[in-house]
N, C-alpha and C positions, 0 to 999 in steps of 0.2 A: 403471304409474308415473304421477304424479298431474304436472300441468301444471306445477307450481311446480317439480318437481325437474327436468323435462325443460328448463325456461327456465335453470335454474341450470348446467346442464349445456352449454348452448348460451353462456352467459354465460361459463362456464369456458373453452370452447373461443376465444370473442373475446379473452378476457384472456390466454388462453396464447399467441394470436397476435400481440399487443402486446407481452409478455413478451420475445417474439423480438427485437423491435427493428426487424424487418424491414417495409418498404412493400410492401403487397400491393393487389391490386386490391378486397379485401374489408376494407379498413382502416375503411371507414365501418362503424358499426355496423347502420344500415339495410341495407345491403348486404348484410352478413355473413350477416343472419339471412333475407333476402329468399326464398331458397327452402326455407324450413322452415315456411312458411304460419302463421305466427303470428297469433293473435287481437289485437284492440288491446290486451285486458288483459294477453296474456301479452308484448306488445311494451312496454308500459308497464314492467311487472316487469324486463325484460331491460334495459331503457334505465336503469332506478332501479340496478341491480346496478352495469352496466358504468360509468355514469357516478360512482356513488358510489364504487366500488373506484378507479378513475382519480385521481378529486378525492382522496381520503384516503389513497392508496398509500405515499407518505413516512412517514406517521404511523403507519400499519398496520405497515410494513415494520419500524419501530423498536421496535413493540409485540410483534411476532413473534418479532424478534430478542431483546429482553429475556427470553423466555420459553424461546426454544429452546437449551437446555443442551447446549455444546460443539457447535452446528450454526451455519454462516453460511449466510445467504438464499442466497448464489451457490452453495453446495456442496449445496442440496436440489435434489432433483428438480423439475423445472419445473413438472410439473403438481400437485406437493404444494405448491409454493409459491403457484401460482394459487388452488388450492382454500382454502388458507390465509388469503389476502388476500381472497377472497369471504367465507369463514365470519367472518373476522375483522370485516369490514365490516357485515355480519349483526348479529352481536353487540354491536357499537357503535350501529348507526343504524336498527335493526328491532326495537324493545322489545316489539312485538305479535307477532312469530315466537318461539314458545317456544325456551328455551335446547336441550332435548332434540332438537327438530327441526332446528335448525341444526347441532348435532354429528352427529347419524344422517346427516343429508343430505350433509354432507361427507365423513363416511367412507364412505358407500356410494359416493359419485362418485369419493373416491381410490382405493377397493377395484377399481372397474370400470375406472380409466384410467389407473393407475400401478402403481407395483410390488407386490410381494407384502408387502410390509413397511410399506407407505403408511397402510393403515388405523390400524394401531396409533400409528405416528407422529403422524398428523393428530389423532386422538383424543387423544393424550398433550398435545399444544401448544395445542389448543382447550380441554382441560379446564383449563390453566392459564390462559389468557385469560378463561374464564368467570370465574375466581375475581376477576380484576382488573374485569370490564365488568359481571358480574351476580353478586355476591357472594350476594344474597339468593337470589336464584333458584337458584344454585348449590348452596346449604344444603337448600332444598327439595327438589331432585332427589336429593340425596345421601341424606336422609333417607327419601324414598318408596322408594329402590332398597337401604336397610341398609347403605348404605357407611359 
């Protein structure tokens, strides 16, 4: 597993903790990752994700809700909700990260940490968000895959 996936998983853990709304000893991001032994570049990536998602959370939640047919955010599995927020932020704010990478990483994290149906659920939501945020890249990915 590459370091960026690992950092995304750490960020998902931190954002999951934040989503619970409980104040913990590890509410500080630096303290949360202190035992993971992150390099400086890993810390920077972790911090970008966490700060970005938290800063854009309201707008991200609106965007997810718009495409999540028949699902309220509050009814989604917490891990799925957090993974969607993280990936949605990357779709919006990290144009250098390819669409396919963002979706694949989110699906794999959901598969690893959530329910058996989470991977396909997350994939479906992110596919719709990709049409909104990266329509040209989405078309390219579809034509490459023959879809």
